[in-house]
C-alpha positions as a LaTeX table, in Angstrom:
\begin{tabular}{lrrr}
\hline
Residue & $x$ (\AA) & $y$ (\AA) & $z$ (\AA) \\
\hline
Unk1 & $-17.73$ & $-10.36$ & 4.98 \\
Unk2 & $-15.92$ & $-8.26$ & 2.43 \\
Unk3 & $-13.62$ & $-10.19$ & 0.07 \\
Unk4 & $-11.06$ & $-7.23$ & $-0.52$ \\
Unk5 & $-9.84$ & $-4.38$ & 1.85 \\
Unk6 & $-7.04$ & $-1.92$ & 1.22 \\
Unk7 & $-4.57$ & $-0.47$ & 3.51 \\
Unk8 & $-2.78$ & 2.75 & 2.16 \\
Unk9 & 0.24 & 3.95 & 3.89 \\
Unk10 & 0.56 & 7.63 & 3.65 \\
Unk11 & 2.38 & 8.84 & 6.98 \\
Unk12 & 5.94 & 8.94 & 6.06 \\
Unk13 & 8.39 & 11.75 & 6.79 \\
Unk14 & 9.19 & 12.70 & 3.04 \\
Unk15 & 12.88 & 13.24 & 3.98 \\
Unk16 & 13.95 & 13.13 & 0.36 \\
Unk17 & 11.55 & 15.88 & $-0.64$ \\
Unk18 & 12.34 & 18.30 & 2.30 \\
Unk19 & 9.66 & 16.97 & 4.54 \\
Unk20 & 6.87 & 17.72 & 2.08 \\
Unk21 & 3.79 & 15.38 & 2.31 \\
Unk22 & 4.29 & 13.09 & $-0.86$ \\
Unk23 & 0.86 & 11.72 & $-1.00$ \\
Unk24 & $-0.59$ & 15.11 & $-1.59$ \\
Unk25 & 1.76 & 15.66 & $-4.64$ \\
Unk26 & $-0.21$ & 16.20 & $-7.83$ \\
Unk27 & 0.11 & 14.44 & $-10.81$ \\
Unk28 & $-2.27$ & 14.96 & $-13.73$ \\
Unk29 & $-4.25$ & 17.06 & $-11.39$ \\
Unk30 & $-4.75$ & 14.23 & $-8.99$ \\
Unk31 & $-3.01$ & 13.67 & $-5.77$ \\
Unk32 & $-1.08$ & 10.51 & $-5.36$ \\
Unk33 & $-3.31$ & 9.78 & $-2.44$ \\
Unk34 & $-6.51$ & 9.95 & $-4.62$ \\
Unk35 & $-4.87$ & 7.81 & $-7.09$ \\
Unk36 & $-4.34$ & 5.00 & $-4.56$ \\
Unk37 & $-7.86$ & 5.44 & $-3.16$ \\
Unk38 & $-9.39$ & 5.44 & $-6.70$ \\
Unk39 & $-7.34$ & 2.19 & $-7.60$ \\
Unk40 & $-8.62$ & 0.45 & $-4.52$ \\
Unk41 & $-12.04$ & 1.63 & $-4.90$ \\
Unk42 & $-12.12$ & 0.47 & $-8.59$ \\
Unk43 & $-10.97$ & $-2.94$ & $-7.57$ \\
Unk44 & $-14.02$ & $-3.09$ & $-5.05$ \\
Unk45 & $-12.02$ & $-2.62$ & $-1.80$ \\
Unk46 & $-13.89$ & $-1.97$ & 1.41 \\
Unk47 & $-12.88$ & $-0.99$ & 3.87 \\
Unk48 & $-10.11$ & 1.35 & 2.67 \\
Unk49 & $-7.99$ & 2.43 & 5.46 \\
Unk50 & $-5.29$ & 5.14 & 5.16 \\
Unk51 & $-2.49$ & 5.17 & 7.76 \\
Unk52 & $-1.59$ & 8.81 & 8.32 \\
Unk53 & $-3.07$ & 12.09 & 9.85 \\
Unk54 & $-6.27$ & 13.19 & 8.02 \\
Unk55 & $-4.93$ & 14.43 & 4.91 \\
Unk56 & $-7.92$ & 14.95 & 2.76 \\
Unk57 & $-11.25$ & 14.81 & 4.71 \\
Unk58 & $-13.38$ & 14.53 & 1.53 \\
Unk59 & $-11.94$ & 11.14 & 0.71 \\
Unk60 & $-14.32$ & 7.87 & 1.47 \\
Unk61 & $-11.80$ & 6.29 & 3.75 \\
Unk62 & $-11.05$ & 5.36 & 7.26 \\
Unk63 & $-8.29$ & 7.01 & 8.90 \\
Unk64 & $-5.91$ & 5.32 & 11.38 \\
Unk65 & $-2.46$ & 6.27 & 12.82 \\
Unk66 & 0.24 & 4.19 & 14.26 \\
Unk67 & 1.52 & 4.92 & 17.76 \\
Unk68 & 4.03 & 6.56 & 17.97 \\
Unk69 & 3.66 & 8.39 & 14.64 \\
Unk70 & 6.34 & 7.52 & 12.06 \\
Unk71 & 6.83 & 4.06 & 13.46 \\
Unk72 & 7.54 & 2.62 & 9.97 \\
Unk73 & 5.49 & 0.76 & 7.43 \\
Unk74 & 5.12 & $-2.36$ & 9.44 \\
Unk75 & 3.80 & $-0.63$ & 12.26 \\
Unk76 & 1.37 & 1.19 & 10.08 \\
Unk77 & 0.18 & $-1.95$ & 8.72 \\
Unk78 & $-0.34$ & $-3.38$ & 12.13 \\
Unk79 & $-2.16$ & $-0.32$ & 13.16 \\
Unk80 & $-4.75$ & $-0.72$ & 10.46 \\
Unk81 & $-5.11$ & $-4.52$ & 10.95 \\
Unk82 & $-5.86$ & $-3.65$ & 14.66 \\
Unk83 & $-8.43$ & $-1.03$ & 13.66 \\
Unk84 & $-10.19$ & $-3.78$ & 11.38 \\
Unk85 & $-10.04$ & $-6.32$ & 14.23 \\
Unk86 & $-11.56$ & $-3.96$ & 16.68 \\
Unk87 & $-14.46$ & $-3.26$ & 14.15 \\
Unk88 & $-15.09$ & $-6.90$ & 13.36 \\
Unk89 & $-13.80$ & $-6.48$ & 9.92 \\
Unk90 & $-11.79$ & $-9.22$ & 8.12 \\
Unk91 & $-11.68$ & $-8.98$ & 4.13 \\
Unk92 & $-10.28$ & $-12.15$ & 2.63 \\
Unk93 & $-7.66$ & $-10.20$ & 0.67 \\
Unk94 & $-5.77$ & $-6.99$ & 1.73 \\
Unk95 & $-4.17$ & $-4.67$ & $-0.73$ \\
Unk96 & $-1.27$ & $-3.03$ & 0.74 \\
Unk97 & $-0.06$ & 0.01 & $-0.98$ \\
Unk98 & 2.36 & 3.04 & $-0.68$ \\
Unk99 & 0.73 & 6.25 & $-1.56$ \\
Unk100 & 3.65 & 7.39 & $-3.67$ \\
Unk101 & 2.64 & 5.53 & $-6.87$ \\
Unk102 & 1.68 & 7.59 & $-9.91$ \\
Unk103 & 0.43 & 4.58 & $-11.54$ \\
Unk104 & $-1.40$ & 2.83 & $-8.59$ \\
Unk105 & $-4.27$ & 1.69 & $-10.89$ \\
Unk106 & $-1.76$ & $-0.30$ & $-13.14$ \\
Unk107 & $-0.22$ & $-1.85$ & $-9.88$ \\
Unk108 & $-3.59$ & $-2.86$ & $-8.43$ \\
Unk109 & $-4.92$ & $-4.13$ & $-11.72$ \\
Unk110 & $-1.71$ & $-6.70$ & $-12.18$ \\
Unk111 & $-2.13$ & $-7.93$ & $-8.52$ \\
Unk112 & $-5.89$ & $-8.39$ & $-8.94$ \\
Unk113 & $-5.01$ & $-10.38$ & $-12.36$ \\
Unk114 & $-2.48$ & $-12.46$ & $-10.56$ \\
Unk115 & $-4.70$ & $-13.77$ & $-7.56$ \\
Unk116 & $-6.41$ & $-16.58$ & $-9.74$ \\
Unk117 & $-2.94$ & $-17.95$ & $-10.65$ \\
Unk118 & $-1.59$ & $-18.16$ & $-6.96$ \\
Unk119 & $-1.18$ & $-21.56$ & $-5.45$ \\
Unk120 & $-3.96$ & $-22.75$ & $-3.18$ \\
Unk121 & $-1.56$ & $-22.32$ & 0.00 \\
Unk122 & 0.12 & $-19.02$ & $-1.20$ \\
Unk123 & $-0.18$ & $-16.09$ & 1.18 \\
Unk124 & $-0.11$ & $-13.39$ & $-1.54$ \\
Unk125 & 1.44 & $-11.79$ & $-4.44$ \\
Unk126 & 3.51 & $-8.67$ & $-4.81$ \\
Unk127 & 5.23 & $-6.69$ & $-7.74$ \\
Unk128 & 8.79 & $-6.93$ & $-8.58$ \\
Unk129 & 10.56 & $-3.76$ & $-9.29$ \\
Unk130 & 12.92 & $-3.17$ & $-12.38$ \\
Unk131 & 15.57 & $-5.32$ & $-10.79$ \\
Unk132 & 12.98 & $-8.04$ & $-9.66$ \\
Unk133 & 13.29 & $-7.01$ & $-6.06$ \\
Unk134 & 9.94 & $-7.50$ & $-4.30$ \\
Unk135 & 7.95 & $-4.17$ & $-3.72$ \\
Unk136 & 6.18 & $-5.32$ & $-0.58$ \\
Unk137 & 4.17 & $-2.11$ & $-0.53$ \\
Unk138 & 2.72 & $-3.11$ & $-3.86$ \\
Unk139 & 1.09 & $-6.17$ & $-2.71$ \\
Unk140 & $-2.12$ & $-8.16$ & $-2.14$ \\
Unk141 & $-2.10$ & $-10.57$ & 0.80 \\
Unk142 & $-4.43$ & $-12.87$ & 2.50 \\
Unk143 & $-5.59$ & $-10.84$ & 5.61 \\
Unk144 & $-5.64$ & $-13.86$ & 7.80 \\
Unk145 & $-1.82$ & $-14.36$ & 6.96 \\
Unk146 & $-0.88$ & $-10.70$ & 7.50 \\
Unk147 & $-2.86$ & $-10.78$ & 10.98 \\
Unk148 & $-0.85$ & $-13.77$ & 12.04 \\
Unk149 & 2.49 & $-12.29$ & 10.95 \\
Unk150 & 1.46 & $-9.11$ & 12.69 \\
Unk151 & 0.76 & $-10.87$ & 15.86 \\
Unk152 & 4.21 & $-12.14$ & 16.18 \\
Unk153 & 6.12 & $-8.82$ & 15.51 \\
Unk154 & 7.53 & $-7.20$ & 18.84 \\
Unk155 & 6.35 & $-3.70$ & 19.82 \\
Unk156 & 3.47 & $-3.79$ & 17.32 \\
Unk157 & 6.10 & $-3.63$ & 14.52 \\
Unk158 & 7.50 & $-0.13$ & 15.58 \\
Unk159 & 10.58 & 0.76 & 13.70 \\
Unk160 & 10.44 & $-2.61$ & 11.77 \\
Unk161 & 10.78 & $-2.83$ & 7.85 \\
Unk162 & 7.87 & $-4.09$ & 6.07 \\
Unk163 & 9.78 & $-7.15$ & 5.15 \\
Unk164 & 9.56 & $-8.02$ & 8.89 \\
Unk165 & 6.00 & $-8.35$ & 8.43 \\
Unk166 & 5.89 & $-10.48$ & 5.13 \\
Unk167 & 9.23 & $-12.31$ & 5.47 \\
Unk168 & 7.74 & $-15.63$ & 6.60 \\
Unk169 & 4.73 & $-15.61$ & 4.15 \\
Unk170 & 4.57 & $-17.59$ & 0.96 \\
Unk171 & 4.47 & $-14.63$ & $-1.56$ \\
Unk172 & 4.65 & $-14.84$ & $-5.26$ \\
Unk173 & 6.46 & $-12.05$ & $-6.93$ \\
Unk174 & 5.45 & $-11.07$ & $-10.44$ \\
Unk175 & 7.33 & $-8.80$ & $-12.85$ \\
Unk176 & 5.99 & $-5.21$ & $-13.17$ \\
Unk177 & 5.45 & $-4.79$ & $-16.84$ \\
Unk178 & 3.44 & $-1.67$ & $-16.76$ \\
Unk179 & 5.38 & 0.48 & $-14.37$ \\
Unk180 & 3.08 & 0.11 & $-11.43$ \\
Unk181 & 5.91 & 0.15 & $-8.87$ \\
Unk182 & 7.48 & 3.35 & $-10.06$ \\
Unk183 & 7.17 & 5.83 & $-7.18$ \\
Unk184 & 7.92 & 9.35 & $-6.30$ \\
Unk185 & 10.85 & 9.53 & $-3.84$ \\
Unk186 & 12.50 & 12.67 & $-4.96$ \\
Unk187 & 11.61 & 15.88 & $-6.50$ \\
Unk188 & 13.20 & 14.41 & $-9.79$ \\
Unk189 & 10.78 & 11.52 & $-9.72$ \\
Unk190 & 7.84 & 13.93 & $-9.18$ \\
Unk191 & 9.11 & 15.87 & $-12.29$ \\
Unk192 & 9.38 & 12.84 & $-14.46$ \\
Unk193 & 5.95 & 11.54 & $-13.22$ \\
Unk194 & 4.39 & 14.90 & $-14.21$ \\
Unk195 & 6.16 & 14.91 & $-17.65$ \\
Unk196 & 5.00 & 11.36 & $-18.50$ \\
Unk197 & 1.29 & 12.25 & $-17.43$ \\
Unk198 & 1.40 & 15.35 & $-19.75$ \\
Unk199 & 3.11 & 13.43 & $-22.59$ \\
Unk200 & 0.93 & 12.92 & $-25.71$ \\
\hline
\end{tabular}
């Protein structure tokens, strides 16, 4: 049994970037999707499942799509968990990451470091953004708890916010001190991320 798996969400509409595919944006010569995959791989995650159309067939990941497409992040997570169940896979922990994080490596490192500090009955940990608001898609959760929550979502989570999946879980929110939750939602965000990557 694998100790860690990863579910990477990369199938959004990109409405704030004119419909472009955000996970394929390059920052420092690497796509945001590649950064999420690398961060997950470096943490020892297996399997790594990307919920999206096949965006880069060279990546060593499994591809899954929620049905219907664009059903939202909760539906995407449910689709990946269902694929794991069908394959008889259940890692103890699941990284749940959006694929618009230029500093995905920092996010994953912070989450992994927090695990030994969690209460024995805790269901997971996520990072808090600049305002302290939980960033559920920068989280590390017990797979069994996610599966249980997913089983109770109506219509396989279609059109539900990710909060609907995690709302009843005992999750510790930790401060993001390294900018791991900084994401790319707009063209301005992308320009800023590229400028910071190129800064000396």
